[in-house]
C-alpha positions as CSV (number, residue, x, y, z in Angstrom):
1,X,-15.1,-1.1,11.0
2,X,-13.4,0.9,8.2
3,X,-16.3,0.4,5.8
4,X,-18.8,1.5,8.5
5,X,-16.8,4.6,9.3
6,X,-16.6,5.5,5.6
7,X,-20.3,5.1,5.2
8,X,-21.0,7.2,8.2
9,X,-18.8,10.0,6.9
10,X,-20.3,9.9,3.4
11,X,-23.9,8.7,3.7
12,X,-25.1,10.6,0.7
13,X,-22.7,9.0,-1.6
14,X,-24.2,5.5,-1.2
15,X,-27.4,6.3,-3.1
16,X,-25.5,7.8,-6.0
17,X,-23.1,5.0,-6.8
18,X,-23.4,4.1,-10.5
19,X,-22.9,0.7,-12.1
20,X,-19.6,1.6,-13.5
21,X,-18.3,2.9,-10.2
22,X,-19.6,-0.2,-8.5
23,X,-17.7,-2.4,-10.9
24,X,-14.5,-0.4,-10.5
25,X,-14.8,-0.4,-6.7
26,X,-15.3,-4.2,-6.6
27,X,-12.2,-4.6,-8.8
28,X,-10.2,-2.5,-6.4
29,X,-11.6,-4.5,-3.4
30,X,-10.4,-7.7,-5.0
31,X,-6.9,-6.3,-5.3
32,X,-6.9,-4.9,-1.8
33,X,-8.2,-8.2,-0.4
34,X,-5.5,-10.1,-2.3
35,X,-2.9,-7.8,-0.8
36,X,-4.2,-8.2,2.8
37,X,-4.7,-12.0,2.5
38,X,-1.5,-13.0,0.8
39,X,0.6,-10.7,3.1
40,X,-1.0,-12.2,6.2
41,X,-0.6,-15.8,5.0
42,X,3.0,-15.1,4.0
43,X,3.8,-13.8,7.5
44,X,3.1,-17.3,8.9
45,X,6.5,-18.4,7.5
46,X,8.6,-15.4,6.9
47,X,10.0,-12.6,9.1
48,X,8.2,-9.3,9.4
49,X,11.3,-7.4,8.1
50,X,11.6,-9.6,5.0
51,X,7.8,-9.3,4.4
52,X,8.0,-5.5,4.6
53,X,10.8,-5.5,2.0
54,X,9.0,-7.8,-0.4
55,X,5.8,-5.8,0.0
56,X,7.6,-2.6,-0.7
57,X,8.7,-3.9,-4.1
58,X,5.3,-2.5,-5.2
59,X,7.3,0.7,-5.6
60,X,9.2,-0.9,-8.5
61,X,6.2,-2.8,-9.9
62,X,3.8,0.2,-10.3
63,X,5.8,2.0,-13.1
64,X,6.5,-1.4,-14.7
65,X,2.9,-2.5,-14.8
66,X,1.9,1.0,-15.9
67,X,4.2,0.7,-18.9
68,X,3.0,-2.8,-19.7
69,X,-0.8,-2.3,-19.2
70,X,-1.5,1.4,-20.0
71,X,1.7,2.2,-22.0
72,X,2.6,4.9,-19.5
73,X,6.2,6.0,-20.1
74,X,7.7,7.1,-16.8
75,X,10.0,10.1,-16.8
76,X,13.7,9.4,-16.3
77,X,13.6,11.2,-13.0
78,X,10.8,8.9,-11.8
79,X,12.8,5.8,-12.9
80,X,15.8,7.1,-11.0
81,X,13.7,7.8,-7.9
82,X,12.1,4.4,-7.9
83,X,15.5,2.7,-8.2
84,X,16.9,4.8,-5.3
85,X,13.9,4.1,-3.1
86,X,14.1,0.4,-3.8
87,X,17.8,0.4,-2.9
88,X,16.9,2.3,0.3
89,X,14.2,-0.3,1.2
90,X,16.8,-3.0,0.8
91,X,19.2,-1.3,3.3
92,X,16.3,-0.4,5.6
93,X,14.6,-3.8,5.8
94,X,16.7,-6.7,4.5
95,X,19.4,-8.7,6.1
96,X,21.7,-10.6,3.9
97,X,21.6,-13.7,6.0
98,X,17.8,-13.8,5.5
99,X,17.7,-13.6,1.7
100,X,15.7,-16.6,0.6
101,X,12.6,-17.6,-1.4
102,X,10.2,-20.0,0.3
103,X,6.5,-20.3,0.5
104,X,6.1,-17.3,2.8
105,X,8.2,-15.1,0.5
106,X,6.3,-16.3,-2.6
107,X,2.9,-15.4,-1.0
108,X,4.2,-12.0,0.0
109,X,5.5,-11.4,-3.5
110,X,1.9,-12.0,-4.7
111,X,0.8,-9.4,-2.1
112,X,3.2,-6.9,-3.6
113,X,1.7,-7.5,-7.0
114,X,-1.8,-7.0,-5.6
115,X,-0.9,-3.7,-3.9
116,X,0.9,-2.4,-7.0
117,X,-2.2,-3.1,-9.1
118,X,-4.4,-1.4,-6.5
119,X,-2.3,1.8,-6.6
120,X,-2.1,1.7,-10.4
121,X,-5.8,1.1,-11.1
122,X,-7.0,3.5,-8.3
123,X,-5.0,6.2,-10.1
124,X,-6.8,5.3,-13.3
125,X,-10.3,5.2,-11.8
126,X,-10.3,8.4,-9.7
127,X,-9.9,10.4,-12.9
128,X,-13.4,9.3,-14.0
129,X,-15.3,8.2,-10.8
130,X,-16.0,9.9,-7.5
131,X,-13.2,8.9,-5.1
132,X,-15.6,8.7,-2.2
133,X,-17.8,6.2,-3.9
134,X,-14.8,4.1,-5.0
135,X,-13.6,4.0,-1.4
136,X,-17.0,3.0,0.0
137,X,-17.3,0.1,-2.5
138,X,-13.7,-0.9,-2.1
139,X,-13.8,-1.0,1.7
140,X,-17.2,-2.8,1.8
141,X,-16.2,-5.3,-0.8
142,X,-13.0,-6.1,0.9
143,X,-14.7,-6.5,4.3
144,X,-17.3,-8.9,2.8
145,X,-14.7,-11.0,0.9
146,X,-12.3,-11.3,3.8
147,X,-15.1,-12.3,6.1
148,X,-16.2,-15.0,3.7
149,X,-12.7,-16.3,3.2
150,X,-11.6,-16.3,6.9
151,X,-13.3,-19.7,7.8
152,X,-11.7,-21.2,4.7
153,X,-8.1,-20.1,5.5
154,X,-8.1,-20.6,9.2
155,X,-10.2,-21.2,12.3
156,X,-11.1,-17.7,13.4
157,X,-11.1,-16.8,17.1
158,X,-10.7,-13.7,19.2
159,X,-10.2,-13.1,22.9
160,X,-11.7,-9.8,23.7
161,X,-9.9,-7.4,26.0
162,X,-9.1,-3.7,26.1
163,X,-5.8,-4.1,24.2
164,X,-7.5,-5.9,21.3
165,X,-10.2,-3.3,21.1
166,X,-7.6,-0.5,21.1
167,X,-5.6,-2.3,18.3
168,X,-8.8,-2.9,16.2
169,X,-9.8,0.8,16.7
170,X,-6.4,2.1,15.5
171,X,-6.1,-0.3,12.6
172,X,-9.7,0.0,11.5
173,X,-10.2,3.8,11.9
174,X,-6.7,5.2,11.1
175,X,-4.7,2.6,9.2
176,X,-7.6,1.5,7.0
177,X,-10.5,4.0,6.8
178,X,-8.5,7.2,7.1
179,X,-5.5,6.0,5.1
180,X,-7.5,4.6,2.1
181,X,-9.8,7.6,1.9
182,X,-6.9,10.0,1.9
183,X,-5.1,7.8,-0.6
184,X,-8.0,8.0,-3.0
185,X,-8.4,11.7,-2.5
186,X,-4.7,12.4,-3.0
187,X,-4.3,10.3,-6.1
188,X,-6.5,12.7,-8.0
189,X,-3.6,15.1,-7.9
190,X,-0.6,12.9,-8.5
191,X,0.5,9.9,-10.6
192,X,0.4,6.3,-9.5
193,X,4.2,6.2,-9.8
194,X,4.6,9.1,-7.3
195,X,2.0,7.6,-5.0
196,X,4.0,4.3,-4.9
197,X,7.2,6.3,-4.1
198,X,5.5,8.0,-1.2
199,X,4.2,4.6,0.0
200,X,7.9,3.6,0.2
201,X,8.2,5.9,3.2
202,X,6.0,3.6,5.2
203,X,8.7,1.3,6.6
204,X,11.0,4.2,7.3
205,X,8.3,6.0,9.3
206,X,7.6,2.7,11.1
207,X,11.2,2.5,12.2
208,X,11.2,6.2,13.1
209,X,8.1,6.0,15.3
210,X,9.5,2.8,16.9
211,X,12.6,4.9,17.7
212,X,10.5,7.8,19.2
213,X,7.8,5.8,21.0
214,X,9.3,2.4,21.8
215,X,13.0,3.3,22.2
216,X,14.1,1.1,19.2
217,X,17.6,2.1,18.2
218,X,17.9,2.6,14.4
219,X,21.2,1.3,13.0
220,X,23.3,3.3,10.6
221,X,22.1,0.9,7.9
222,X,18.5,1.8,8.6
223,X,19.2,5.5,8.6
224,X,21.0,5.2,5.3
225,X,18.1,3.3,3.8
226,X,15.7,6.0,4.9
227,X,17.8,8.7,3.5
228,X,18.0,6.9,0.1
229,X,14.1,6.6,0.1
230,X,13.8,10.3,0.8
231,X,16.4,11.0,-2.0
232,X,14.4,8.8,-4.4
233,X,11.2,10.8,-3.8
234,X,13.1,14.2,-4.2
235,X,14.7,13.0,-7.4
236,X,11.4,11.9,-8.8
237,X,9.9,15.4,-8.2
238,X,12.7,17.2,-10.1
239,X,11.7,19.1,-13.2
240,X,14.6,19.3,-15.6
241,X,14.3,22.3,-17.9
242,X,14.6,21.5,-21.6
243,X,17.1,23.5,-23.7
244,X,14.3,25.0,-25.8
245,X,12.2,26.1,-22.8
């Protein structure tokens, strides 16, 4: 659904995709597929809150991989912001009694690696390729790969009703097509480290919307975690004036 929406919005871009952009988009689709598949498989044997915390470790992994792979040296403010955000995610999502490493947690950790790579390489590729074409290939490649893998990983089934159609529409149109297109567009104007920090707001907004829409009561611990995440993003954006400036 997301790939079809992207293609309908940008039909002229399909004919202009170069071989280099195709290769880069397929590489991104492999990372995105890995994130989706390993996260879903991990959720079979771990709690959603713990899964969210492990997945959000991509915030910490992006600057680490950027340093190791591309020799990007993050600013001190960025490092401080990442550490604050990671601590905030811990307070927001984790429960001490649940700290454990099992098969589900291991699979979810691989998911965090995949999403970190996707953010890092997308930031690299959008500087030299059209973001719209990258998104088209990434979404289409992920759709084809996940469809091919589904019968191998499980026995697919679906019971059609209005609720399922609504959920598929929301996740396909908004959470996938719209979110990934905007991500690719926005990463042309910011670094991968900053993008990862902004992604760390996702679980906080999930808790906030659950409070507004579903009546979920946020604990002081959750509010404190959200404040730390916001503080981490603000710290990362600080520009310290040098003495000679």
